[in-house]
C-alpha positions in Angstrom: 3.5 -10.1 6.3 6.1 -7.8 4.9 9.7 -8.5 6.0 12.7 -6.6 5.7 14.8 -7.1 2.8 17.9 -7.1 4.9 16.4 -10.2 6.9 15.8 -12.1 3.8 19.6 -11.2 2.5 20.8 -12.5 5.8 19.5 -16.4 5.0 22.4 -16.5 2.2 20.3 -17.8 -0.3 22.0 -17.3 -3.8 20.1 -15.6 -6.5 19.6 -16.6 -10.0 18.7 -13.4 -12.3 16.7 -16.0 -14.4 14.2 -17.1 -11.9 12.8 -13.3 -11.4 9.3 -13.2 -12.5 7.4 -9.9 -14.2 4.1 -9.3 -12.2 3.6 -5.9 -14.1 5.9 -3.4 -16.0 7.4 -2.2 -12.7 7.2 -5.3 -10.5 9.5 -8.2 -10.3 9.0 -11.3 -8.1 11.4 -14.0 -7.0 10.0 -16.8 -5.0 12.3 -18.3 -2.6 10.2 -21.3 -1.3 9.8 -22.2 2.2 12.8 -21.0 4.2 13.7 -20.0 7.9 13.4 -16.1 7.6 13.9 -14.9 10.9 16.6 -16.6 13.0 15.1 -16.4 16.6 12.0 -18.0 14.8 11.6 -22.1 14.7 9.2 -21.7 12.1 9.4 -21.5 8.2 7.8 -19.6 6.0 7.0 -19.3 2.6 8.9 -16.2 0.9 8.6 -13.9 -2.0 10.9 -11.1 -2.7 9.5 -8.3 -4.3 11.1 -5.6 -6.3 8.9 -2.5 -7.3 9.7 0.7 -9.4 8.2 3.9 -7.9 7.9 6.9 -9.9 9.0 10.3 -7.9 6.5 12.4 -7.1 6.0 15.7 -9.4 8.3 18.5 -8.6 10.5 16.2 -6.7 14.2 16.3 -7.0 14.6 12.6 -6.4 15.1 10.1 -9.3 13.3 7.1 -9.6 13.2 4.7 -6.8 13.4 0.8 -6.3 11.5 -0.5 -2.9 12.3 -3.9 -2.0 10.8 -5.8 0.9 9.9 -9.4 1.1 6.5 -11.2 2.0 6.7 -14.0 4.2 3.4 -16.4 4.8 2.0 -19.4 6.4 -1.1 -19.7 4.6 -3.0 -23.1 4.5 -2.9 -22.8 0.9 -0.1 -22.4 -1.5 -0.5 -19.5 -3.5 1.9 -18.5 -6.6 4.0 -15.6 -6.5 1.6 -13.4 -8.5 -1.4 -14.3 -6.4 0.3 -13.8 -3.0 1.4 -10.4 -4.4 -2.2 -9.4 -5.2 -3.6 -11.0 -1.9 -0.8 -8.7 -0.1 -1.3 -5.8 -2.1 -5.2 -5.6 -1.6 -4.8 -6.3 2.1 -2.3 -3.3 2.1 -4.9 -1.2 0.6 -7.4 -1.3 3.3 -4.8 -1.0 6.2 -3.4 2.2 4.8 -7.1 3.3 4.3 -7.7 2.4 7.9 -4.4 4.3 8.7 -5.4 7.7 7.0 -9.1 7.4 8.0 -8.3 7.7 12.0 -7.1 11.1 11.2 -9.7 13.9 11.2 -12.6 11.9 10.5 -11.6 9.4 13.0 -13.1 6.0 11.6 -11.2 4.1 14.3 -13.9 4.3 16.5 -17.2 2.7 15.3 -20.0 4.0 16.6 -22.5 0.8 16.6 -22.2 -2.7 17.1 -24.6 -3.4 14.6 -22.8 -4.1 11.0 -25.3 -2.0 8.9 -24.6 1.0 11.1 -21.0 0.9 10.7 -21.3 0.0 7.3 -23.3 3.3 6.5 -20.8 5.2 8.8 -17.5 4.2 6.9 -19.2 5.0 3.6 -20.1 8.5 5.0 -16.7 8.6 6.4 -15.1 7.9 2.9 -17.1 10.1 1.0 -16.4 12.9 3.3 -12.6 12.2 3.2 -12.5 12.0 -0.5 -14.3 15.4 -0.5 -11.8 16.9 1.6 -9.1 15.6 -0.4 -10.7 16.9 -4.1 -11.1 19.8 -2.4 -7.7 20.4 -1.3 -6.3 19.5 -4.6 -9.0 21.2 -7.0 -10.2 24.2 -5.0 -7.9 25.1 -2.5 -4.7 27.4 -3.2 -1.3 27.9 -1.9 -0.9 31.1 0.1 -0.5 34.2 -2.1 -2.6 32.8 -5.1 -5.7 33.9 -5.9 -8.6 32.0 -7.9 -9.1 33.5 -11.3 -13.1 33.3 -11.6 -15.1 35.5 -13.9 -17.5 37.9 -12.2 -21.1 36.2 -11.6 -24.0 38.2 -13.6 -26.7 39.4 -11.6 -30.0 40.1 -13.3 
């Protein structure tokens, strides 16, 4: 799971700049090993710090931002920091899908108790949501703007 950056900073572990590893062009990882992250918990967790550079949205006044968070884990196997980051990123993607799809398309309540029925339903919901997003980005115009289309020829 993700942990707040200040929780990990509160552990007082000194940072060595040479131990940062590049995961990709915009992501750096720092493996802290197994430490006690949460002071009220008796458990120790495998911990990785993540620093990710994020580009601002187009036409935004904000500059490039660095997102910092920690990934803590108690998995039955010992992944490398890169494997842990990829695993968490994939999980984060599917969680974001379910968060977004509980809006107008209500994929939070599945219609069937059968796996194949729910699979087909989620595929249809995904297609419908992608069509709506495409329509909003490509076809729908802001108020006050008109679509410039050539007139259709009639025969």
